[in-house]
N, C-alpha and C positions, 0 to 999 in steps of 0.2 A: 552491820548491812554487810549483804554479799552482793561483791563486784563480778560483774563478767564483761569487761570492756572487748577481748577478744573471744569471738563465740567457738572458733574451733580450730585444732591445732594435731598434729599427730603424736601420739608418747611411743617413744622409743625404750623399751625397756633393758635392750642390753644387746648385746653380739658376742657369739660364741664362737669360736674358731676351734674346731678338733683337725690336728695333724698325727694321722697314725700310719701305721705299713700299707693300709689301703688308702691313701691319700688324704686329700683334704677337704672338707665340711664345714658347712657354717649354718648356725642358726641364729635368727634374730626374733626377739619378743619371750613369752613367757607364757606359762599355762592361764586361759584357756585356749589362747591360740600361738602358735611357734611357725614361722616359716624356716624351711629347711634349704639350703643351696647345697647339694654336692655332684658327684661326677654323673649321675643318672637325672640331672635337672633341680627344678623346683618345687618344693612340696607344700603345703601346709597340715598342719597338723591340730587338730580342734579335739579338745579334753574337757570331760565335765569334774569341777574338782571335787575330790572327795567320791568318788564310785572307780575310780579306777576305767573307766569307759572313756575310748577315744576313735577319731577318726582322720585317717591319712589321705589328702587327695592330691594329684600330681596339679601342679598350676601351669606347666610348662611343658616342652618334648625333651629330649633326652639329647645331650649335647656330646655330638662326634669329638672322642679323646684323641688326645695329640698324642703321638709318639714320642716318646723320650729320643732328647736328640744327645749325641753322645760330644763329651767334653773334651777338649783337646786340652792336656795338661801340657806347663813349660819343658822346655830341652833347650839345655846350651848348645845341642848338636845342631838346631833347626837352622835352617838358611836364612840367613839375613844378611841386609848390605845396609852399609852405614845411610844414615839418614845425617839431613842437615837444616837446623831451624833458620828461617829467611823469614825477617820483618818485613820486608816487600816483595812483589811477585814481578815475575816480567810478563806483562799480560800479552805480549806478542807473542810468546814460545806455547808452550802446553797448556790447556785449560786446568783450571783452578777446580779440584772436585770437594765440594762442603762435605763434613763430616756430621750427619744430626740425624735423629732419627725420624719419623713419620708424623704426623697430626696424631694430637693426643687420643682424639675418639677412636682412632683404627688402631691402637695400640692392644687395647685388651684382650686376652684369649678368650674363645669361644664359651669353654666351659667355666667361665668364672665373670660373665654378663650379667646375671643376676645379684650376683654378688657386689658388683659394680653399684647396680640400680639401688638396689638396698642402702648402700653406703650413702650415695647420691641424695636419694630420698630424705633420710634422716641427717645429712650436711646442710641439704637447703632449708628443711625446718629450721633448723639450729640457727643457720645463719638470717632467715628470717625475723626470728624471735630477737636476736642478739642486735637487730637495725631497729626493733621497735622498742625495745629497752634502752638503748641510748638515747634514744628520742625520748622517753618516758620520763629518764633519770634527768635529761636537762630540762626537760617540763617540770618533772619534781621540786628540781633546785629553784626555778625563778618563783613557781609558787609559793614555796615555803618560804622564800626570802621576803615575797611580796607581804604574806600573811605576818611574819614575826616583826617586819619594821613597826607593823601597826599593832603589835599584840604588845609589845612589849611599853608601849606609852599607853594615855588613857583620856588623851582629847580626840583622837582621830576617831577610834571605836567606841566613845559618847555619842560625836555629834554626827557621825556618820552611821551609823549602826547597820542598815541596811547592806552597806558597802563591807563594812567591815567580815557579817555575815558571809558576804558571796566570796569574799576573799579566802574565807576560813573552810569552806564547803570545796575550794578549788584547790588549796592544797591538801587536804582529806581524798578527793577524787585521784590526784596527782600523784601523791602518796602508794593509795591503795593501787593504782595502776602500776606503779613499780614494782611493788611485792607480788603481784599476780603473774605479770611477765619474768619474774626472778624463777618463782614456781615451776612457769610454765617450760624454761630453758633447763631447768636438773629435772623435768620427765622427760626434754627431748634429748638431751647430750647422750652421747651413745658410752655406753660402758663396757668395755671389751675384754672379754676374756677370753684367753688361747689357752687351751688343752694342747699336753703335746705327750707322744708316748715315750718308754725310756728309749726305745730305740731310735727315736728322732731326737729325742731333748739334748742327747750326750753329742752326734754330730753336728747338732746346732749351734750349739753353745763352744764347740771346739772352733765350730767357724766363725763363730764371732771374735774370741780371743785372739786366731790369727787373725782375723778383718785388723783389730785393735794393734796390735803389732806391725801390720803394713800402713793405716793411718798414721803411723810416728815416721815414715819414711820424710828425710829432708826436703825432700821437694816431690810434688804431684801435679800430673799437668793432665789438663783436657787437651786433646787435639781438636782443633776447630775445623782445618781446610789442610789439602795436601795439594801438591805441584810437581806434576816429574820435572825433572831439570837435565836441560841441554848441557853437556858435560862438556862439550867441545865450545860452546861459547862462554859457558860461567867458567870454564876451567877449575870442574869441580872433580869428588870421587864419588859426591853422594846421589843417590838414584833420585831422592825426590827430597823437596822441601816442606817442609810443615809451618802451620799458624796453632800456637798454643797460648794458655791460660794458666793460671796458675791456678789450682783449687783446693778445699781440705777436706779430707774423709774424715769420719767422727762418727760414736755411737750417739743415737738421738732417736726421736720420735716424731709422725707424722700427724696432727690434730684430727686427722680422718679415722686414724684407728689408734684407740686410744688404750695402752698397752702398760703394765707395770714394767715392764723389761724394755728395756733400749736397743736398737736393732743398727744394724750397720746402715750407715747414711753417707750417699754419695754424694757429693757436691756436682751440679753440671753448670759450665759458663756459657752453655748455649741454647739449652733446653730446659727439660723438668727433673728434678731431683729424684734420685733413685732411693726406695728405702727396701732393704732384703728383710720381708716378713719371713714367719715360718710358710714353707707352701706357696707363697706367690712375691711376687717383686711389684712394689708402689711406684706407679712413675706419676710425679706430681709437678705439672708446668707452672699452674697457678692456683687460685683459692678455690675455684670450683671444676680446673680442667686437670682430670689425674686418670688413669688406668690402672687395671690389675692383670697383671701377665704371671701366668702357670710359671712356676719355676721349671718344668719340663721344658715348656717353650722356648726357654731362654738358653742361649749358646754362648758359653764362656772360653774366649779362644787366648791363652796365653802363651806368649814367647819371651824372649831374651832377642834384643837388639843390640847393635852397633849403633852410636849416635854421636856426631859431630858436636860436639857442645863449645859454643862459641860464647856463652855466658860461662859465670863461674860455675864450677865444679862441685855437687853436694858432697858434703863430705862421707857419706854411706854410700856414695855411686863408685865403681871398680874402674879403673884407666887400664884399657887393653891396648892402646897405640897412639899415634898421632897424625897428625895430616898437617897439608897446608891450606891458608883460605884460597891461594892460587895453585893448582898445580900442574903439573905435567903426565900423559898418559901413564907412564908407569910409576907414577904418585909421589915422584921426586919435586921440589918447590920450582916453581916458575919465576928463572931468575930476572925475567921482563918486566917483572911489576915490582916498584919497589916498596918496603914496607911489609914484605910478605911472613905474614906473622904466622907461626904454629899454632894448630887446632889441635885440643884431648880429642880422642874418642873414647869414649865411656860403653861402659856396659847399664843397659837400662830395662825394666821390665814392661812390656807393653800388652795390654789388656782390651779385647775386644767384647763387648757385650751387643750381642743381636737376638732376634728374635724372627718368626715367618711374619708377624704382624707387622714389623717396621721398625722395631726397637735395633738402634745402633750409634752406640757407643764406645769412643776409643781413649783410652789415656794411657799416658807414660810414668813409671817409677822409677826412681832411684834406687831403690832395692831390689832387683830382682830378684834376689833369693827369699824375700818376704811374700812379692808375689806367688812366689813359687807354692808356696807354703800355704797363701790362701787359697789359692786355685786347687789344691787338691785336697782341702779341707770341702771345699763347696762344693766339689765332684762328689765325696764321701756322703753328704749331707743330702744333695739331692737324690743319690742313690739308695737313700735310706727309708723312702717313701714310695711306692707303686703309684702308677697311671693307667690301668685299665679298664676294662669293661667292669662294672660291680653286676654280678648275678644272682637274680635274686627271682624266687618260684614264681609261678603263676599266678599263686593261689595269694599271692601277697601285691599283686599288683592291681591297682586301683584306676587305674588309667581305662579311657572307653576303648572296645571293642575297632581295632582297622578292617574295613571290608575285605581286604587281602592280606592271606596268612603266608607270612615269607617261611618257607623251611631250609635249612643249611643243606647243604652239598653233601653229599655220603662220603666224600675224599677230606679227611684231616689228618693235620699230621700233628705227632707227639714231639716236642721240642723240648728238652730239659723236664720239665713239669707244667708247661703252658703246652693247651691244644692251641692250634692255628686251623681255621678253615674261614667261609665265605659265607654271604649271606644269597641264594639263589635269587631274589628278588630285585636286589639292588645291587650286588654283590661288594659288599661293604666287608673288609677284612676284619676280622674277629679274634681277639685274643681274649684266652681265659685260663683258670686253672683248672691240671686234669680232675680235680676233685668233682668239677662240677657237671662231670657227664651224664646226663640223662636229666637234667635239670631244665629249666624254658625258662625262658626272658624274651625281652623285647629287642630287636634290633636297632641302635642307634641311627640306622641310615634309613629305613620306610617305616619302622614302628611295628612291624610283623612281629607274631611268635615266632620263636625258634627255639629248638631243642638240640642241646649241646650232642652233637654226636660222640660215637667212639672212636679212639684216635688210634693210628698205628706208628707205631716206631720208625722214626726218618733214619 
């Protein structure tokens, strides 16, 4: 007997991510229909198996590229002032500034919105089937228990033949429903394949190794809030007081993106956990609330700071001096206070992750040198792949013609191996490889046709 309890569901064959020197692209599905997400937007590809015939159509407009943001490396020479951890704040003094990211819905990079939508569609379908499967298994257990209690004996199934037959049918239907939903679940689960070019694989895994060392710090804190101190009233040399919570960093994975490799996982005490995937950062606040941020949109500022540690000093931290719980202006102990105890000053690493979309997370590490190594390897990895406009010949562009055609300005500058110019229609700044001179493509700002002009040496 063929059962069809759930009339329709979305089959998600798989998600394929490709990171190369030209950037990150993604495709979901398999022949005869595939969706592709890349720097130039969302495309659909239809093919006829066995014939080699295919057709490619743009399903969304081009996304405006995001300029890379320079990474600020750590430096022991960076100006830093002693900080002090304060368990309570003086509400009558300075305002408390909370350190947390913006709403999850706002964090996704514009260039990766289609990728997020694809992941969300698959996950919502997956969650719905999981919920139905859970209820089906409960009903299956009850129905089979009712049937088995009569089937093992002989009196009830002989005396109440119609009721026995009904129980048997209910057990069969419940079992069939469970089997069908399990099959649908397997067809909906995202099977992720990530392909890495050699130029990106080496810095990626080096960054992951340095992250593993960093996660072994004796102490890692998530900075939740900060408040400027009143040095005169509080008799302290610290510039600010902070509120912090211990967190753990580790290699792990998120069920939204299932990959056979583990990625750096940053636990967050006040918002979404952070996963560093090849080419993008996954920020997940709850089961269904998540964002996908382009690595080039993320700015990592790492510095060495001095910290007045009133708790136990981690065994891998470096002591650089000492102060007092109550101090005079010159740093000497204020003798007017009884039991004025000494406080060690230690050197910590401070990392701040930010993005133009609203990401803002700050962490302290007991091992500042470990943070420095990770920061440099992160910088090398992000710099290993490009984030520029992809130039495509007009004959390969299947989008509809726009009413107005934009032309490039005659003035173009050659900077290094790149050509810099603007679109005359919308003044969109454009940067392409010098080898693209003379080729046609569409302006990411207004959609009009452009021809890459010849450049002069700047």
